[in-house]
Z-matrix of the N, CA and C atoms (Angstrom, degrees):
N
C 1 1.457
C 2 1.526 1 108.06
N 3 1.324 2 115.86 1 132.50
C 4 1.464 3 120.25 2 -176.45
C 5 1.532 4 110.94 3 -76.63
N 6 1.315 5 113.93 4 162.30
C 7 1.464 6 121.30 5 179.35
C 8 1.528 7 110.95 6 -56.34
N 9 1.338 8 116.88 7 -40.69
C 10 1.463 9 119.89 8 -177.24
C 11 1.526 10 110.83 9 -65.06
N 12 1.332 11 117.83 10 -40.13
C 13 1.466 12 120.21 11 179.94
C 14 1.526 13 111.69 12 -71.00
N 15 1.321 14 117.24 13 -34.29
C 16 1.469 15 120.02 14 174.73
C 17 1.527 16 109.45 15 -64.63
N 18 1.326 17 115.79 16 -41.74
C 19 1.466 18 120.76 17 177.76
C 20 1.527 19 110.57 18 -60.95
N 21 1.321 20 116.64 19 -44.59
C 22 1.464 21 121.10 20 178.93
C 23 1.529 22 110.41 21 -61.73
N 24 1.318 23 117.29 22 -42.56
C 25 1.462 24 121.47 23 178.63
C 26 1.527 25 111.38 24 -62.17
N 27 1.314 26 116.41 25 -43.72
C 28 1.474 27 120.46 26 179.52
C 29 1.533 28 109.92 27 -63.01
N 30 1.334 29 116.75 28 -43.84
C 31 1.468 30 119.00 29 178.50
C 32 1.529 31 111.65 30 -67.29
N 33 1.329 32 117.75 31 -31.40
C 34 1.474 33 120.43 32 177.05
C 35 1.532 34 110.44 33 -64.75
N 36 1.321 35 116.60 34 -43.21
C 37 1.473 36 120.43 35 176.88
C 38 1.525 37 109.51 36 -62.87
N 39 1.324 38 116.08 37 -42.25
C 40 1.465 39 121.24 38 177.75
C 41 1.527 40 110.15 39 -57.26
N 42 1.328 41 115.81 40 -43.19
C 43 1.468 42 120.90 41 -178.39
C 44 1.520 43 111.93 42 -65.13
N 45 1.324 44 117.01 43 -41.09
C 46 1.474 45 120.00 44 179.85
C 47 1.531 46 110.16 45 -63.48
N 48 1.308 47 116.38 46 -44.16
C 49 1.469 48 119.69 47 177.88
C 50 1.525 49 109.79 48 -63.89
N 51 1.333 50 116.29 49 -42.51
C 52 1.465 51 120.63 50 178.78
C 53 1.514 52 112.38 51 -62.05
N 54 1.324 53 116.63 52 -37.58
C 55 1.458 54 120.21 53 178.70
C 56 1.529 55 111.13 54 -62.86
N 57 1.322 56 116.63 55 -41.64
C 58 1.470 57 119.10 56 178.69
C 59 1.528 58 110.82 57 -63.42
N 60 1.328 59 115.92 58 -37.37
C 61 1.470 60 119.17 59 178.68
C 62 1.525 61 110.95 60 -70.58
N 63 1.338 62 116.63 61 -40.05
C 64 1.466 63 120.46 62 178.95
C 65 1.528 64 110.38 63 -62.28
N 66 1.326 65 116.69 64 -41.51
C 67 1.468 66 119.81 65 177.91
C 68 1.523 67 111.04 66 -59.97
N 69 1.324 68 116.63 67 -39.22
C 70 1.469 69 120.17 68 177.30
C 71 1.528 70 110.07 69 -62.40
N 72 1.325 71 117.02 70 -44.98
C 73 1.471 72 120.66 71 -179.84
C 74 1.525 73 110.11 72 -61.46
N 75 1.339 74 117.28 73 -43.60
C 76 1.462 75 120.58 74 -178.79
C 77 1.528 76 112.35 75 -67.75
N 78 1.333 77 116.90 76 -22.03
C 79 1.466 78 121.06 77 175.96
C 80 1.529 79 111.39 78 -88.26
N 81 1.330 80 116.79 79 1.27
C 82 1.455 81 120.68 80 -179.88
C 83 1.514 82 113.43 81 81.17
N 84 1.328 83 116.29 82 15.58
C 85 1.461 84 121.00 83 -179.50
C 86 1.524 85 110.20 84 -101.31
N 87 1.309 86 114.78 85 165.37
C 88 1.456 87 121.12 86 177.58
C 89 1.526 88 108.02 87 -93.19
N 90 1.336 89 118.25 88 123.29
C 91 1.473 90 119.61 89 179.74
C 92 1.531 91 111.23 90 -60.67
N 93 1.327 92 117.73 91 140.53
C 94 1.464 93 120.62 92 179.65
C 95 1.537 94 111.60 93 -60.53
N 96 1.308 95 115.69 94 138.24
C 97 1.466 96 120.62 95 179.83
C 98 1.533 97 111.89 96 -59.10
N 99 1.349 98 120.31 97 -43.29
C 100 1.471 99 118.57 98 178.70
C 101 1.533 100 112.55 99 -58.71
N 102 1.316 101 117.21 100 -36.59
C 103 1.467 102 120.17 101 176.94
C 104 1.522 103 110.82 102 -64.16
N 105 1.317 104 115.98 103 -42.54
C 106 1.465 105 120.33 104 -179.89
C 107 1.525 106 110.87 105 -63.74
N 108 1.328 107 116.14 106 -41.29
C 109 1.467 108 120.11 107 179.55
C 110 1.532 109 110.32 108 -65.09
N 111 1.324 110 116.97 109 -46.42
C 112 1.468 111 120.26 110 178.36
C 113 1.528 112 111.54 111 -62.65
N 114 1.320 113 116.66 112 -42.25
C 115 1.463 114 121.46 113 178.22
C 116 1.530 115 110.10 114 -58.87
N 117 1.315 116 116.05 115 -45.49
C 118 1.462 117 120.55 116 178.62
C 119 1.522 118 112.59 117 -64.94
N 120 1.338 119 116.62 118 -42.58
C 121 1.471 120 120.07 119 -179.59
C 122 1.533 121 112.04 120 -66.07
N 123 1.329 122 116.03 121 -44.55
C 124 1.461 123 118.70 122 178.18
C 125 1.527 124 110.92 123 -66.30
N 126 1.328 125 116.52 124 -41.39
C 127 1.465 126 119.80 125 178.36
C 128 1.519 127 111.88 126 -61.99
N 129 1.324 128 116.70 127 -43.91
C 130 1.468 129 120.57 128 178.68
C 131 1.520 130 110.98 129 -64.74
N 132 1.330 131 116.96 130 -39.34
C 133 1.464 132 120.93 131 177.93
C 134 1.525 133 110.35 132 -62.71
N 135 1.330 134 116.41 133 -45.18
C 136 1.462 135 119.83 134 177.71
C 137 1.512 136 111.95 135 -61.37
N 138 1.320 137 116.70 136 -40.58
C 139 1.463 138 120.34 137 179.32
C 140 1.526 139 111.14 138 -65.19
N 141 1.320 140 117.50 139 -41.57
C 142 1.468 141 120.77 140 177.39
C 143 1.530 142 110.40 141 -63.10
N 144 1.330 143 117.04 142 -43.49
C 145 1.466 144 119.87 143 177.53
C 146 1.527 145 110.80 144 -61.34
N 147 1.323 146 116.72 145 -38.67
C 148 1.458 147 120.24 146 178.82
C 149 1.528 148 111.38 147 -69.88
N 150 1.322 149 116.95 148 -35.24
C 151 1.470 150 120.68 149 174.69
C 152 1.525 151 109.76 150 -61.09
N 153 1.328 152 116.52 151 -44.01
C 154 1.472 153 120.27 152 178.00
C 155 1.528 154 109.98 153 -61.54
N 156 1.328 155 116.84 154 -44.98
C 157 1.472 156 120.41 155 -179.11
C 158 1.528 157 111.19 156 -61.39
N 159 1.321 158 116.75 157 -43.68
C 160 1.472 159 120.56 158 -174.81
C 161 1.522 160 112.24 159 -80.18
N 162 1.316 161 117.75 160 -45.55
C 163 1.457 162 120.02 161 -171.29
C 164 1.521 163 114.51 162 -96.30
N 165 1.328 164 118.26 163 -19.07
C 166 1.467 165 120.64 164 177.84
C 167 1.525 166 110.45 165 -103.38
N 168 1.335 167 115.72 166 -47.54
C 169 1.467 168 120.01 167 -178.43
C 170 1.523 169 112.23 168 -92.28
N 171 1.321 170 116.74 169 0.65
C 172 1.465 171 123.72 170 175.02
C 173 1.526 172 113.88 171 57.59
N 174 1.322 173 116.60 172 39.89
C 175 1.463 174 120.57 173 173.07
C 176 1.530 175 107.53 174 -64.59
N 177 1.312 176 115.99 175 140.41
C 178 1.464 177 120.07 176 -175.39
C 179 1.521 178 110.44 177 -121.81
N 180 1.326 179 115.29 178 -179.92
C 181 1.461 180 122.10 179 174.47
C 182 1.516 181 113.43 180 61.11
N 183 1.334 182 116.46 181 -117.81
C 184 1.465 183 120.31 182 -174.77
C 185 1.529 184 113.51 183 -57.07
N 186 1.314 185 117.63 184 -37.95
C 187 1.472 186 119.78 185 -179.75
C 188 1.528 187 110.78 186 -63.33
N 189 1.330 188 116.46 187 -39.26
C 190 1.468 189 119.33 188 178.29
C 191 1.523 190 111.30 189 -66.38
N 192 1.339 191 116.09 190 -45.08
C 193 1.462 192 119.37 191 177.89
C 194 1.527 193 110.60 192 -60.67
N 195 1.325 194 115.85 193 -45.11
C 196 1.464 195 120.23 194 179.53
C 197 1.522 196 110.69 195 -60.72
N 198 1.323 197 116.81 196 -40.57
C 199 1.470 198 120.26 197 178.79
C 200 1.528 199 110.79 198 -55.54
N 201 1.333 200 116.11 199 -50.61
C 202 1.464 201 119.10 200 -176.94
C 203 1.530 202 111.42 201 -64.98
N 204 1.322 203 117.39 202 -38.66
C 205 1.462 204 119.86 203 177.98
C 206 1.528 205 111.50 204 -66.57
N 207 1.335 206 116.39 205 -42.74
C 208 1.468 207 118.68 206 177.85
C 209 1.529 208 111.23 207 -66.50
N 210 1.315 209 117.46 208 -33.36
C 211 1.470 210 119.96 209 176.63
C 212 1.526 211 110.12 210 -64.19
N 213 1.328 212 116.67 211 -44.08
C 214 1.469 213 120.26 212 177.11
C 215 1.526 214 110.21 213 -62.64
N 216 1.331 215 116.91 214 -43.71
C 217 1.473 216 120.53 215 178.08
C 218 1.526 217 110.69 216 -61.52
N 219 1.326 218 116.65 217 -39.78
C 220 1.470 219 120.46 218 179.70
C 221 1.528 220 110.89 219 -64.00
N 222 1.318 221 116.40 220 -41.73
C 223 1.470 222 119.17 221 177.73
C 224 1.528 223 110.21 222 -62.94
N 225 1.320 224 116.68 223 -40.77
C 226 1.468 225 120.24 224 175.03
C 227 1.516 226 111.46 225 -63.04
N 228 1.331 227 116.56 226 -38.89
C 229 1.462 228 120.93 227 177.58
C 230 1.522 229 112.05 228 -63.35
N 231 1.343 230 116.39 229 -40.91
C 232 1.472 231 119.80 230 176.18
C 233 1.523 232 110.12 231 -61.39
N 234 1.324 233 116.08 232 -42.63
C 235 1.465 234 120.25 233 179.59
C 236 1.531 235 111.00 234 -61.54
N 237 1.337 236 116.02 235 -44.04
C 238 1.466 237 119.92 236 178.10
C 239 1.529 238 110.32 237 -64.52
N 240 1.339 239 116.08 238 -46.05
C 241 1.467 240 120.46 239 -176.00
C 242 1.520 241 112.60 240 -63.69
N 243 1.330 242 116.00 241 -47.73
C 244 1.465 243 118.82 242 -173.73
C 245 1.522 244 113.77 243 -94.75
N 246 1.322 245 117.43 244 -21.04
C 247 1.460 246 120.13 245 178.82
C 248 1.517 247 112.77 246 -87.50
N 249 1.335 248 116.58 247 -23.65
C 250 1.460 249 119.87 248 -176.31
C 251 1.526 250 112.27 249 -128.96
N 252 1.321 251 116.25 250 -59.46
C 253 1.467 252 120.49 251 -172.14
C 254 1.527 253 111.80 252 -60.09
N 255 1.322 254 117.34 253 -49.88
C 256 1.472 255 121.16 254 -177.96
C 257 1.529 256 111.69 255 -64.86
N 258 1.335 257 116.48 256 -27.54
C 259 1.465 258 120.78 257 179.55
C 260 1.528 259 112.20 258 -92.11
N 261 1.346 260 114.96 259 3.95
C 262 1.466 261 121.93 260 -179.49
C 263 1.532 262 112.11 261 57.49
N 264 1.336 263 115.17 262 34.24
C 265 1.457 264 121.30 263 174.69
C 266 1.527 265 108.73 264 -93.91
N 267 1.310 266 116.24 265 151.12
C 268 1.466 267 120.53 266 177.31
C 269 1.526 268 109.16 267 -60.68
N 270 1.315 269 115.40 268 134.41
C 271 1.461 270 120.82 269 -179.01
C 272 1.524 271 108.11 270 -88.97
N 273 1.342 272 117.21 271 123.69
C 274 1.467 273 119.53 272 -179.66
C 275 1.533 274 111.30 273 -64.17
N 276 1.325 275 118.03 274 124.51
C 277 1.470 276 120.44 275 -179.89
C 278 1.524 277 113.14 276 -56.29
N 279 1.323 278 117.98 277 -35.81
C 280 1.466 279 120.99 278 178.90
C 281 1.512 280 112.07 279 -61.07
N 282 1.310 281 115.83 280 -38.15
C 283 1.466 282 120.34 281 178.27
C 284 1.529 283 110.42 282 -65.97
N 285 1.319 284 115.96 283 -38.50
C 286 1.467 285 120.86 284 177.14
C 287 1.528 286 109.85 285 -63.75
N 288 1.328 287 116.80 286 -42.13
C 289 1.470 288 121.12 287 -179.89
C 290 1.529 289 110.47 288 -62.47
N 291 1.316 290 117.66 289 -43.91
C 292 1.472 291 120.59 290 179.72
C 293 1.522 292 109.93 291 -64.46
N 294 1.325 293 117.13 292 -47.91
C 295 1.472 294 121.98 293 179.69
C 296 1.523 295 110.33 294 -56.92
N 297 1.318 296 116.37 295 -49.30
C 298 1.462 297 120.88 296 -178.06
C 299 1.522 298 111.53 297 -66.76
N 300 1.315 299 117.23 298 -39.95
C 301 1.468 300 120.62 299 -178.41
C 302 1.522 301 111.82 300 -62.41
N 303 1.311 302 116.26 301 -44.57
C 304 1.465 303 119.90 302 178.57
C 305 1.526 304 109.91 303 -62.26
N 306 1.328 305 116.81 304 -43.90
C 307 1.469 306 120.73 305 -179.50
C 308 1.531 307 111.32 306 -65.70
N 309 1.326 308 117.52 307 -40.78
C 310 1.467 309 120.63 308 -179.58
C 311 1.531 310 110.46 309 -65.51
N 312 1.314 311 117.52 310 -41.20
C 313 1.466 312 119.70 311 177.55
C 314 1.535 313 109.45 312 -63.04
N 315 1.324 314 117.32 313 -43.07
C 316 1.464 315 120.55 314 176.06
C 317 1.518 316 111.74 315 -59.31
N 318 1.326 317 116.31 316 -43.30
C 319 1.466 318 121.10 317 179.75
C 320 1.523 319 110.89 318 -63.26
N 321 1.324 320 117.10 319 -45.07
C 322 1.465 321 120.39 320 -178.73
C 323 1.524 322 111.55 321 -65.29
N 324 1.322 323 117.28 322 -38.00
C 325 1.466 324 120.67 323 176.76
C 326 1.524 325 110.04 324 -65.22
N 327 1.325 326 116.77 325 -44.08
C 328 1.464 327 120.90 326 179.12
C 329 1.524 328 110.58 327 -62.14
N 330 1.320 329 116.85 328 -45.36
C 331 1.458 330 121.55 329 179.74
C 332 1.533 331 111.43 330 -64.57
N 333 1.321 332 116.51 331 -44.90
C 334 1.469 333 120.09 332 178.97
C 335 1.530 334 110.89 333 -61.23
N 336 1.334 335 116.65 334 -38.59
C 337 1.459 336 120.14 335 176.81
C 338 1.514 337 112.20 336 -65.79
N 339 1.322 338 117.15 337 -42.22
C 340 1.465 339 121.12 338 179.99
C 341 1.528 340 111.58 339 -66.33
N 342 1.331 341 116.06 340 -30.16
C 343 1.466 342 120.97 341 178.41
C 344 1.533 343 112.32 342 -87.97
N 345 1.330 344 115.99 343 4.41
C 346 1.467 345 122.62 344 -178.65
C 347 1.523 346 112.75 345 59.70
N 348 1.320 347 116.64 346 32.55
C 349 1.457 348 120.69 347 176.56
C 350 1.517 349 111.18 348 -86.06
N 351 1.341 350 115.68 349 -25.22
C 352 1.460 351 122.58 350 174.66
C 353 1.516 352 108.27 351 -135.22
N 354 1.312 353 115.55 352 156.82
C 355 1.481 354 119.18 353 -178.59
C 356 1.504 355 111.08 354 -119.86
C-alpha cells in the first residue's frame, strides 16, 4: 500500500471519529475527551504523512492543495480543542461545520488525486 493510500486511510478514520464528535455537538452534548484525543492523534498522523508525501517525496498538485487545507483544518481543530473543549465550554456548531468542511474538501481533493481524477 502506497504512502498516499495510507494517508487517505488515516484521514478517513479521523473523519469517522470527527463525525461522531460533530453529532454530539449538534445534539448539544459535550464530545467525549477520548474521542477528541484520538481525532487529534489520527489527524496529526495524517498531516505528518502528507508532509512526508509533499515535502520528501515531492507529491504535487492535489496532494499540495490537500496539505494546505488539512493544515488550515488542523489549526481550526487546535482552536476548537484548546479554546473550547479543554475549557469545557460549549463548542459552537458553526465552528465545527467550518472545520469539518475544510477537512472534507481536503480529503476529497486528496482522494481524487490518488484516483487520478484530477492532476
